[in-house]
C-alpha positions in Angstrom: -35.6 65.6 93.5 -33.7 67.0 90.7 -33.8 66.6 87.0 -30.5 66.2 85.0 -29.7 69.3 82.6 -27.8 69.3 79.6 -25.0 70.8 81.7 -25.4 68.2 84.3 -24.7 65.3 81.7 -21.9 67.3 80.3 -20.3 67.2 83.6 -20.9 63.9 84.4 -19.2 62.6 81.0 -16.5 64.6 82.0 -16.3 62.9 85.3 -16.4 59.6 83.4 -13.7 60.5 81.1 -11.5 61.7 83.9 -12.5 58.6 86.1 -13.3 61.1 88.9 -15.6 58.7 90.9 -15.9 60.9 93.7 -17.2 63.6 92.0 -19.5 61.4 90.0 -20.9 60.0 93.0 -21.9 63.1 94.7 -23.3 64.5 91.7 -25.5 61.3 91.5 -26.5 61.4 95.4 -29.6 63.4 95.0 -31.2 62.0 91.8 -33.9 59.8 91.8 -33.5 56.3 90.2 -35.6 57.1 87.6 -33.6 60.3 86.8 -30.7 58.0 86.7 -32.2 55.6 84.3 -32.9 58.5 82.2 -29.6 59.9 82.2 -28.4 56.4 80.7 -30.2 57.4 77.4 -27.5 60.1 77.1 -24.4 57.5 77.7 -22.9 54.6 75.9 -22.9 51.3 77.2 -19.3 51.9 78.8 -20.3 55.1 80.5 -23.7 53.5 81.6 -21.8 50.5 83.3 -19.3 52.7 84.9 -21.9 55.4 86.3 -24.1 52.0 87.5 -21.3 50.2 89.4 -20.2 53.4 90.9 -23.6 53.8 92.8 -22.9 52.6 96.2 -26.6 51.8 97.5 -27.5 48.3 95.9 -31.2 48.9 96.7 -30.7 52.2 94.3 -28.7 50.2 91.8 -32.1 47.5 92.0 -34.2 50.7 91.4 -32.5 52.1 88.7 -32.1 48.8 86.6 -35.8 48.4 86.9 -36.4 51.8 85.7 -34.1 51.4 82.6 -35.8 50.9 79.3 -35.7 47.2 78.3 -33.0 47.4 75.9 -30.5 49.3 78.3 -31.3 47.1 80.9 -30.6 44.1 78.8 -27.3 45.6 78.0 -26.3 45.8 81.5 -27.6 42.6 82.4 -25.3 40.9 79.6 -22.3 41.9 81.5 -23.3 40.6 85.0 -23.0 37.1 86.2 -26.0 35.1 87.6 -24.8 35.7 91.3 -24.8 39.6 90.6 -28.2 39.2 89.0 -29.6 37.0 92.0 -28.4 39.3 94.5 -30.6 42.4 92.7 -33.5 40.4 92.5 -33.4 39.8 96.2 -34.1 43.5 96.6 -37.0 43.7 94.4 -40.8 43.1 94.7 -41.6 39.7 93.0 -43.4 41.3 90.5 -40.5 43.4 89.1 -38.2 40.4 89.8 -40.4 38.4 87.4 -40.4 40.8 84.7 -36.6 41.0 85.1 -36.0 37.1 84.9 -38.5 37.0 81.8 -35.9 39.2 80.0 -33.3 36.4 80.4 -32.4 33.9 78.1 -34.3 30.7 79.1 -31.0 29.1 79.8 -30.1 31.5 82.3 -33.1 31.7 84.4 -32.8 28.7 86.4 -29.2 29.7 87.1 -30.3 33.2 88.3 -32.9 31.8 90.4 -30.6 29.7 92.2 -28.7 32.5 93.4 -31.4 34.2 95.1 -31.1 34.2 99.0 -34.5 34.6 99.9 -36.0 31.2 99.5 -39.6 32.3 100.0 -39.0 34.9 97.4 -37.5 32.3 95.0 -40.3 30.0 95.5 -42.9 33.0 94.9 -41.2 34.1 91.7 -40.9 30.3 90.2 -44.7 30.1 90.9 -45.4 33.4 89.2 -43.2 32.5 86.1 -45.9 30.0 85.6 -48.6 32.5 84.6 -49.0 34.1 81.3 -47.4 37.5 81.3 -50.3 39.0 79.7 -52.9 38.1 82.6 -53.4 39.2 86.1 -51.4 36.4 87.4 -48.2 37.5 85.3 -48.6 41.3 86.7 -49.3 40.8 90.0 -46.9 40.8 93.2 -47.0 38.6 96.3 -46.2 41.5 98.7 -49.3 42.4 100.7 -50.7 42.4 103.9 -53.2 39.8 105.1 -55.4 39.0 108.2 -57.4 36.4 109.5 -61.3 37.3 109.6 -61.4 35.9 113.4 -58.5 37.9 114.3 -59.2 40.6 117.1 -58.2 44.0 116.5 -55.0 43.9 118.5 -54.1 40.4 117.0 -54.7 42.2 113.6 -52.6 45.2 114.5 -49.5 42.8 115.7 -49.9 40.8 112.2 -50.0 44.0 110.4 -46.5 45.0 112.0 -44.8 41.9 111.4 -45.6 41.8 107.8 -45.2 45.5 107.3 -41.5 45.1 108.1 -40.9 43.7 104.6 -43.0 46.0 102.6 -42.1 49.1 101.0 -45.8 50.5 100.4 -49.3 49.3 102.2 -52.1 50.1 100.1 -55.0 47.8 101.6 -55.3 45.0 104.4 -56.7 42.0 102.9 -58.9 39.6 105.2 -59.2 36.0 104.6 -60.6 32.9 106.2 -59.0 29.8 107.2 -58.7 28.4 104.0 -57.0 31.5 102.6 -60.1 32.7 100.7 -60.5 36.5 100.3 -63.3 37.6 102.5 -63.3 41.4 102.6 -60.8 44.4 103.0 -60.4 46.3 106.2 -60.2 49.9 105.9 -57.5 51.7 108.0 -60.1 53.9 109.5 -62.1 51.1 110.9 -58.6 50.1 113.1 -58.8 53.6 114.7 -62.4 53.8 115.1 -63.1 49.9 116.2 -60.0 49.4 118.4 -61.7 47.0 120.5 -64.1 45.0 118.2 -64.2 41.2 118.6 -63.5 40.0 115.3 -62.4 41.6 112.2 -65.2 40.2 110.1 -67.5 42.2 111.8 -65.9 45.7 110.4 -64.5 44.7 107.3 -65.8 45.6 104.1 -67.1 42.2 102.3 -66.7 41.4 98.8 -63.9 43.5 97.3 -63.2 43.9 94.0 -60.9 41.4 92.7 -59.5 39.6 89.6 -58.5 36.0 88.9 -55.1 35.2 88.0 -56.2 34.2 84.3 -58.1 37.7 83.9 -56.4 39.7 80.6 -54.5 42.8 81.5 -56.9 44.5 79.4 -59.8 43.6 81.6 -57.7 44.4 84.7 -56.8 47.9 83.4 -60.7 48.7 82.8 -61.4 47.7 86.3 -58.8 49.8 87.9 -60.1 52.9 85.7 -63.8 52.1 86.3 -63.6 51.6 90.3 -60.8 54.1 90.8 -58.5 51.7 92.4 -54.9 52.1 93.8 -54.3 48.3 94.3 -56.5 45.0 93.7 -56.4 41.7 95.1 -55.8 38.6 92.8 -57.4 35.2 93.6 -57.0 31.6 92.1 -59.7 29.6 90.8 -61.4 28.8 94.0 -61.0 32.2 95.4 -57.6 32.0 97.5 -55.6 35.1 97.9 -52.6 34.9 95.9 -51.4 38.5 95.4 -52.3 42.0 94.5 -51.7 44.1 91.4 -50.9 47.9 91.9 -51.8 51.0 89.7 -48.2 51.7 88.9 -48.0 48.1 87.4 -51.1 48.8 85.5 -49.9 52.1 84.0 -46.6 50.8 82.9 -48.5 47.9 81.1 -51.0 50.4 79.6 -48.6 52.7 78.3 -46.3 49.6 76.8 -49.5 48.3 75.2 -50.6 51.7 73.7 -47.0 52.1 72.2 -47.3 48.7 70.7 -50.7 49.5 69.2 -49.3 52.9 68.0 -46.6 51.1 66.1 -48.8 48.4 64.7 -51.5 50.8 63.4 -48.4 52.8 61.9 -47.2 49.6 60.2 -44.3 48.9 62.4 -44.3 45.1 62.8 -42.3 44.8 66.0 -41.5 46.9 69.0 -38.5 49.6 68.2 -37.7 53.2 69.0 -35.5 55.8 67.5 -32.4 54.6 69.4 -32.5 51.1 67.9 -30.1 50.1 65.2 -30.8 50.7 61.5 -31.1 47.0 61.0 -33.8 46.4 63.7 -35.8 49.5 62.3 -35.4 48.2 58.9 -36.8 44.7 59.7 -39.8 46.3 61.6 -40.8 48.7 58.9 -40.1 46.8 55.8 -42.7 44.3 55.9 -45.6 46.6 55.6 -43.7 48.5 53.1 -43.4 45.8 50.8 -47.0 44.9 51.1 -47.9 48.1 50.2 -45.9 48.0 47.1 -47.9 44.7 46.1 -51.1 46.7 46.8 -49.7 49.1 44.2 -48.9 46.7 41.9 -52.4 45.4 42.0 -53.8 48.8 41.4 -51.5 49.3 38.3 -52.9 45.8 37.0 -56.6 47.0 37.7 -55.8 50.3 35.8 -54.1 48.4 33.0 -57.1 46.6 32.5 -59.4 49.7 32.0 -56.8 51.5 30.0 -58.9 52.0 27.1 -61.8 53.4 29.0 -59.4 56.0 31.0 -57.8 56.9 27.7 -61.0 57.9 26.0 -62.3 59.8 29.4 -58.8 61.0 30.8 -60.7 63.1 33.2 -61.3 59.9 35.0 -57.8 59.5 36.1 -57.9 63.1 38.0 -60.4 61.8 40.8 -58.4 58.3 41.3 -56.5 59.5 44.4 -60.0 61.2 45.6 -61.5 57.6 45.5 -58.3 55.8 47.1 -57.7 58.7 49.8 -61.6 58.8 51.1 -61.6 54.9 51.3 -58.7 54.6 53.3 -59.4 57.7 55.7 -63.2 56.4 56.0 -61.7 52.8 57.1 -59.4 53.8 59.5 -62.1 56.0 61.0 -64.4 53.1 61.4 -61.8 50.7 62.5 -60.3 53.1 65.2 -63.6 53.4 66.6 -64.0 49.5 67.1 -60.4 49.2 68.5 -61.0 51.9 71.2 -64.4 50.7 72.0 -62.9 47.0 72.3 -60.0 48.5 74.4 -62.1 50.4 76.9 -64.5 47.8 77.2 -67.6 49.6 75.9 -67.7 47.2 73.3 -68.3 43.4 73.4 -68.1 41.0 70.7 -71.8 39.8 71.7 -72.9 43.2 70.7 -70.9 43.0 67.2 -73.9 43.3 64.9 -75.5 46.1 66.8 -72.2 48.0 66.0 -72.2 47.1 62.6 -75.6 48.3 62.0 -74.7 51.7 63.6 -71.6 51.7 61.6 -73.7 51.3 58.6 -76.2 54.0 59.3 -73.2 56.5 59.9 -71.6 55.2 56.6 -74.7 55.9 54.9 -75.2 59.4 56.0 -71.3 60.4 55.5 -71.8 58.5 52.0 -74.8 60.7 51.0 -73.1 64.1 52.1 -69.6 63.1 50.3 -71.1 61.9 47.0 -73.4 64.8 46.8 -70.8 67.5 47.7 -68.6 65.9 44.8 -71.2 65.4 42.4 -72.1 69.2 42.7 -68.3 70.3 42.4 -67.8 68.1 39.1 -71.2 69.6 37.5 -70.0 72.9 38.4 -66.2 72.5 37.0 -66.9 69.8 34.3 -70.1 71.1 32.4 -72.0 68.4 30.7 -69.7 65.5 32.0 -72.7 63.8 33.4 -71.2 60.1 33.0 -68.2 61.6 34.7 -70.0 63.1 37.4 -72.4 60.1 37.8 -69.3 57.7 38.2 -67.5 59.6 40.8 -70.1 60.3 43.0 -71.6 57.0 42.7 -68.3 55.3 43.3 -67.7 57.4 46.3 -71.0 56.4 47.8 -70.1 52.5 47.4 -66.5 53.1 48.6 -67.6 54.8 51.9 -70.1 52.4 52.5 -67.4 49.3 51.9 -64.9 51.0 53.9 -66.7 51.7 56.9 -68.0 48.4 57.0 -65.1 46.5 56.3 -63.1 48.6 58.7 -65.9 47.7 61.3 -65.5 43.8 60.7 -61.9 43.4 60.6 -61.0 44.5 63.9 -64.0 42.7 65.5 -63.0 39.4 63.7 -59.4 39.7 64.8 -60.5 40.2 68.1 -62.7 37.0 67.8 -59.5 35.3 66.5 -57.5 36.6 69.6 -55.2 38.7 67.2 -54.6 42.4 68.2 -57.2 44.4 66.6 -54.8 47.5 66.2 -53.5 45.8 63.0 -57.0 47.0 61.6 -56.5 50.6 61.8 -53.0 50.4 59.9 -51.6 49.5 56.5 -53.7 46.7 56.1 -57.3 48.7 55.9 -55.9 51.5 53.9 -54.0 49.2 51.2 -57.4 47.1 51.0 -59.6 50.0 50.7 -57.4 51.6 47.9 -57.8 48.1 45.8 -61.1 47.8 46.5 -61.9 51.4 46.0 -60.1 51.5 42.6 -61.9 48.3 41.5 -65.0 49.9 42.4 -64.5 53.0 40.6 -63.2 51.9 37.3 -65.7 49.3 37.4 -68.7 51.9 38.0 -67.0 54.2 35.4 -67.1 51.5 32.7 -71.0 50.7 33.3 -72.1 54.4 33.5 -70.1 55.6 30.4 -72.1 52.9 28.6 -75.3 54.3 29.9 -74.9 58.1 29.7 -73.4 60.4 27.3 -70.3 62.2 28.2 
């Protein structure tokens, strides 16, 4: 497969302007659907529609449609009637079909489903739409191969051949009992080495790793990584096999979740990218900027309340950025560790107090080193400023302790409330630590200036 170069893209744009469909089709014929979807990022909506309609292989068109970014796909779907969309859905696996339908307006979904010719697939899609999209049920597809545990090997092979006709890929052969409950997995090697076995249940691998339909996607991703899986069966509440999740679906979901978490941690409140409109980007970025302004105003009010003390000892103002910056950095570090632990499953809420204790010890060590270093620096550069040195170093010590504990507690609390803990690695932590850090600093300075000589 080839990838588009700048020259290829410019050539295709020329074909579009000249309406040279034959030349454009020849150019596109050797490209993978994912590469064609990448091409669409360089075209406007009119050009993308022209190229899309030009593709003469409906299966390839359906694959291109699913490879597009959600926003680009939405633009193409807006100009299609429900019958066209239904025809494409007929060519998709059920998990992809459900993803596409979920992107449509609610009033359009029923009409599109009515235009799906394959009634069995339409029924599967309706069933899958009932699951929360952030669970295994919402991620799974129903395309798989299953055989009964009481089948002989020849019967098993015959059943596999019948089912394989409708599948693009075969990952595992799942073994079920008469009540459709998952009993095991049949390795393909066993089919070769045990061609005359009396019953499949005698050679299957029992108790395969599986997930229930209501399992959160985060836990599914952890299991895929832990057990090095390429596919995983999904069962209902009584253990019946209802579908499977493949590794490509998990990778897509993990990537999307990582992008959302990164944006949230950066203070962007909704999913946007560089290609979105100025208005959409402004709406996503402005809320936390306004909150930051509020935090700045609060800081100014705090400083105003201690204006006399700062005016009397002007050198105190020099270290205000040091206090705020250190508190923000420490808090983000602590929250990032917790968020990462929650995401990869190495930290559980039941061990929260153990994590808080560990972070407190880390905070204590960091606080001792940082405050000592700053104390020595001030004593060397500001001779006889004992009160200033004590105020800055003591404040730093307290700020590091507070920021670490606060940065640990916030993501744990958000996780307990079922709110994305990635929020805790963003501006929320930094703004809070700025305000609290400044309050600690001016309070500590005022107190120590009364006790110690300048």
